[in-house]
N, C-alpha and C positions, 0 to 999 in steps of 0.2 A: 166367533166367526160364524157368519150366516151359512145355513145349509145351501149347497149349490142347487140352482134351478136348471143348469145345463152342464152336463158332463161331456168332455171331449176326450175320446179314447184313441190312443195310438194302437191300432189293431194288431199288427204283427209283433210289436213290442210286448203287448200283453199276452198274446198267444204263446210266445216263446218263454215268457217268464212263468207261465202257469203250466199245468198238466192237462191241457186240452187235447182231445183227439183231432179236432179240426176246427176251422173258423166258425162253422155253424154252431158248435157247442158253446164257443165263447160268445157269439152273438146272442144266443138264447139266454145265457147267464146274465149278460149285460142288460138285455131287455127286461128281464125280471127285476134286476137290481134297480134300474131307474124307475120302473113302474112302482115298485114297493116304496121308493123314496119320494114319489109324487113329482119326479123331475123328468127331464128330457135328456136324450143323449145322442151323440154322433160318434160312431166308430169309423175310423178311416184306415183303409188298407192300401198299401202300395200296390200299383198295378191296375189291371182292368177286371171288371166284374159287373154283375147286375146290381145297380143301386136300387135300394128298396127301403121301405119302412117296416120295422119289426116291432109293432106296437109303438111305444114312445121313443124307440131307438131308430135313428137313421143309419143305414149302412152305406158308406160312400167309398169310392176308389179314386186314386189320383196317382199321377206319375211320381209325384213327390208328396207323400202323406204329410210330412213335417210342415211343408209350406202351406198346405190347406189347413192344418190344425192351427198354425200360427195366425193365418188370416181369419179363421172363425173366431179364435180367442180375441183378436183385435177388434173385430166387428161387434162382438156381443158383450165384451167386458164392461162397457159403460152402462148397459141397460139390464144386465142380468148378473147373477152370481155364478161365475164360471169356474169349473174345476177341470184342469188338464191332467190326464193320467198318462204318464210316459216316464220311462227311465232315461230318455235321451236328454242329456244335460243341455245341449244346444237349444232345443225347442223349449225346454223349461225356462231357460234364461231369456229367451226373446219373446215369450208370450205376455210379458208385462207383469208389474208387481201387483196389479189389481186381481190377477187370476190366481186362484188357489192351485197348488200343485201337489201331486202325489206320485211317488214312484210306482211302477207297475207292481213290484213285490209288496209294497205296503198296501196298495189297493187290494191286491188279491188276498191278503190276510184278512182285510175287512170283508171282502166278498165271501170268504170261506168261514168267517166267524159264525158260530151257532147263534141263532136268535134266542132271545130270552122269553120264550113263550111260556105261559102258565100251563103246566101239564094237565091241570084239571079243566082247562078251558076247552070248550067244544070248537072244532074246526069245521068250516063249511065243507071242505073236501071229504070229511067223514060222514056227511049227511046227504050227499047227492049221488045218484046212480052213475055208472060208468059212461053212459051215453051223454048225459048232461055235462059231466066232467070234460069229455072230449070236445064238446061244443064250446064250453067256456075257455078251454085251452086255445082253440082256434081263434076265438075273439081276442084273447090276450095277445096272441101273435099277430093280430091285425089282419087275419085272413077272412074275416066275415063269417057268417053262419050259413050253413047249407041245410 
């Protein structure tokens, strides 16, 4: 199975399945995840809020998040490898057989799985000063540099 190029996340479904303090923490983790996988993502929350880009992750709001997720899956599944992350069986069933599906709990286990880094390997974060690290973090979050 090909690696997804687009992840569609059911925001509140994931938030309640995990141990996140608030939606911002979830958005930050998802943005890091899609960036590390060289993919893009859209997280959709029910309700009203500020739509924005968080690096390679779009944050969207809709009166009915499930309907927007279904529509995004239908629009993109012919041209991209799409993965829908939700435990809602109705949306998983209607998103199409071409779409990869993961339950929120299964995805969160993958999200929390330790990476298999070589402990002897040098990390960039260990070699840059705090000021540079903060600037890089702002860039990663799509906030530009100051």
